[in-house]
C-alpha positions in Angstrom: -34.0 45.8 81.6 -32.7 43.3 84.4 -32.1 44.8 88.0 -29.6 42.7 90.3 -29.0 43.8 93.9 -25.7 42.8 95.6 -24.9 43.7 99.3 -21.4 44.9 99.8 -19.5 44.6 103.2 -18.1 47.7 104.5 -14.2 47.5 105.4 -14.5 48.8 108.8 -14.1 47.0 112.3 -16.9 46.1 114.4 -20.1 45.0 113.4 -20.4 44.4 109.6 -23.0 46.2 108.0 -23.9 45.7 104.4 -25.2 48.2 102.1 -27.4 47.4 99.4 -26.2 48.6 96.0 -28.6 48.0 93.2 -26.7 47.4 89.7 -28.5 48.2 86.6 -27.6 46.3 83.4 -29.5 46.9 80.5 -30.3 44.1 78.0 -30.1 45.0 74.4 -33.2 44.5 72.3 -32.7 41.8 70.2 -35.9 42.5 68.7 -34.7 45.8 67.2 -35.2 46.0 63.5 -31.7 45.8 61.5 -31.0 49.2 60.1 -31.6 49.7 56.5 -29.0 51.3 54.3 -30.5 53.8 52.2 -28.9 54.2 48.6 -29.0 57.6 47.0 -31.7 57.4 44.5 -30.7 58.5 41.0 -33.3 60.6 39.1 -34.8 58.8 36.0 -33.4 59.9 32.7 -35.3 62.5 31.5 -36.6 62.5 28.0 -34.5 64.1 25.1 -34.5 67.6 26.0 -35.4 70.0 23.3 -32.8 71.1 21.0 -33.5 74.9 21.4 -35.1 77.0 18.8 -34.3 75.1 16.1 -36.2 72.1 17.7 -39.4 74.1 17.0 -41.1 75.1 13.8 -40.2 78.8 14.1 -36.9 78.7 12.0 -38.6 77.1 9.0 -41.8 78.9 9.4 -40.1 82.1 9.5 -37.7 81.2 6.5 -40.7 80.2 4.2 -42.9 83.4 5.3 -39.9 85.9 4.5 -39.2 84.1 1.3 -42.7 84.5 0.3 -42.9 88.2 1.3 -39.6 89.0 -0.7 -41.5 88.1 -3.8 -43.2 91.6 -3.2 -39.5 93.2 -3.9 -37.8 93.5 -7.1 -36.4 90.3 -8.2 -35.2 91.0 -11.6 -33.7 93.8 -13.5 -33.4 94.9 -17.2 -29.7 96.3 -17.9 -28.4 98.3 -20.6 -24.9 98.2 -20.9 -24.7 97.1 -17.0 -26.9 100.2 -16.3 -30.4 99.3 -14.8 -33.3 100.5 -16.7 -36.1 98.5 -15.4 -36.9 95.9 -12.8 -40.1 93.8 -11.8 -41.1 92.0 -8.8 -41.4 88.3 -8.0 -45.1 88.8 -7.9 -45.1 91.0 -11.0 -42.9 88.3 -13.0 -45.4 85.5 -11.9 -48.5 87.6 -12.8 -47.1 89.2 -15.9 -47.2 92.7 -14.8 -45.6 95.5 -16.5 -41.6 96.1 -16.2 -41.2 99.4 -14.3 -38.7 101.9 -15.7 -35.9 103.0 -13.3 -34.5 105.9 -15.1 -35.5 108.1 -17.6 -34.8 107.6 -21.3 -33.3 111.1 -21.7 -30.5 110.0 -19.4 -28.6 108.2 -22.3 -29.0 111.1 -24.7 -29.6 110.0 -28.6 -29.5 106.4 -27.4 -33.0 106.7 -26.5 -35.7 108.3 -28.5 -38.9 109.4 -27.4 -41.7 107.1 -28.0 -45.1 108.1 -27.1 -46.2 104.7 -26.8 -44.3 104.0 -23.9 -44.5 107.4 -22.3 -46.2 105.9 -19.3 -42.9 104.8 -17.8 -43.8 101.1 -18.2 -42.7 98.6 -20.5 -44.6 96.4 -22.6 -46.8 94.0 -20.6 -45.2 90.5 -20.2 -46.6 86.9 -20.2 -46.9 85.3 -16.7 -43.6 83.3 -15.8 -44.5 79.6 -15.0 -41.3 79.2 -13.0 -42.2 82.0 -10.8 -45.6 80.9 -10.2 -44.2 77.4 -9.3 -41.6 78.9 -6.7 -44.3 81.1 -5.1 -46.9 78.2 -4.8 -44.1 75.8 -3.4 -43.4 78.4 -0.8 -46.8 79.0 0.2 -47.2 75.0 0.1 -44.1 74.8 2.5 -45.4 77.3 4.7 -48.7 75.6 5.4 -46.9 72.5 6.1 -44.3 73.8 8.5 -47.5 75.3 10.4 -50.1 72.6 10.4 -47.6 69.4 10.3 -44.2 70.4 11.6 -43.8 66.8 12.8 -44.3 64.9 9.9 -43.6 67.1 7.1 -39.8 67.4 7.3 -38.6 65.5 4.3 -41.4 66.9 2.1 -40.6 70.4 3.2 -36.9 69.7 2.4 -38.0 68.6 -1.4 -40.1 71.6 -1.4 -37.6 74.0 -0.2 -35.0 72.7 -2.9 -37.8 72.7 -5.7 -38.7 76.2 -5.1 -35.1 77.3 -5.3 -34.3 75.5 -8.3 -37.7 77.1 -9.8 -36.4 80.5 -9.1 -33.2 79.8 -10.9 -35.2 78.3 -14.0 -37.3 81.9 -13.8 -34.2 83.9 -14.1 -32.8 81.5 -17.1 -36.2 81.7 -18.8 -35.9 85.5 -18.6 -32.5 85.9 -19.8 -33.3 83.5 -22.7 -36.4 85.5 -23.8 -34.4 88.8 -23.4 -31.7 87.4 -25.9 -34.5 86.4 -28.3 -36.4 89.6 -28.0 -39.3 87.9 -26.9 -39.5 89.5 -23.4 -37.7 92.8 -23.6 -37.5 94.1 -27.1 -35.0 96.8 -28.1 -37.6 98.5 -30.2 -40.0 98.7 -27.2 -37.2 100.6 -25.2 -36.3 102.8 -27.9 -32.6 101.5 -28.0 -30.2 101.5 -30.8 -29.3 98.0 -32.1 -26.0 98.0 -30.8 -27.1 98.4 -27.3 -26.6 95.2 -25.1 -29.8 94.4 -23.1 -29.4 91.8 -20.2 -31.7 90.6 -17.4 -30.2 89.6 -14.0 -31.5 88.8 -10.5 -31.2 91.3 -7.6 -30.0 90.8 -4.1 -33.7 89.9 -3.1 -34.1 87.2 -5.7 -30.8 85.5 -4.3 -31.7 85.8 -0.8 -35.1 84.2 -1.8 -33.3 81.1 -3.0 -31.0 81.0 0.2 -34.2 81.2 2.4 -36.1 78.3 0.5 -33.2 76.0 1.0 -32.7 77.0 4.5 -36.6 76.4 5.3 -36.2 73.0 4.0 -33.2 72.1 6.1 -34.6 73.5 9.2 -38.0 71.4 8.6 -36.0 68.2 8.2 -33.4 68.8 11.2 -36.7 69.4 13.3 -38.0 65.9 12.3 -34.8 64.1 12.7 -33.8 65.6 16.2 -37.0 64.2 17.5 -36.6 60.8 16.2 -35.7 58.3 19.0 -32.0 57.2 19.0 
């Protein structure tokens, strides 16, 4: 800062008097640092966010688990002229358990004769069905992979889910084939007249299990695919 003193003459008559006036000039500070323009900082791109619930192992795990539990429910029904007379669970078909009677034989009048050999309300014990065993085993394997290795078993579980569904379809075809050839459900064992039509069909739980196996495989595959870098 620089100070100048200037004497000014008063505009009056008589002796001239000068008064001192101080003028103060401020010198700009040339050493001032230049103002830096700050640019707005943009946040670093976040990593690929999660795709929600379907980006976790929950959907595939739940689908496999529910499909396995459905094996405890009736999977197939024996029908006489479109009337259900017996059924069996998925586990029962896999293990070869007895077919449990749904209705009494007396309901059909003379078409059913009393047979003391089947008075325990159960049909003849059947052989275990290999396709039901395969489907159940694949379901358990898929569940373990979904729980223990969800990030690397996507493609494997997709194949497992499809194979499990195909195995269930093969199980039903096998049961129908045996029913037609009298190897599984025989008319003589049921006390049915020869003219009565006996068929085997899948229940709603059976078809729901097929859908769940397929969905479980798809969920596992999508989870791994969504986590792959693009």
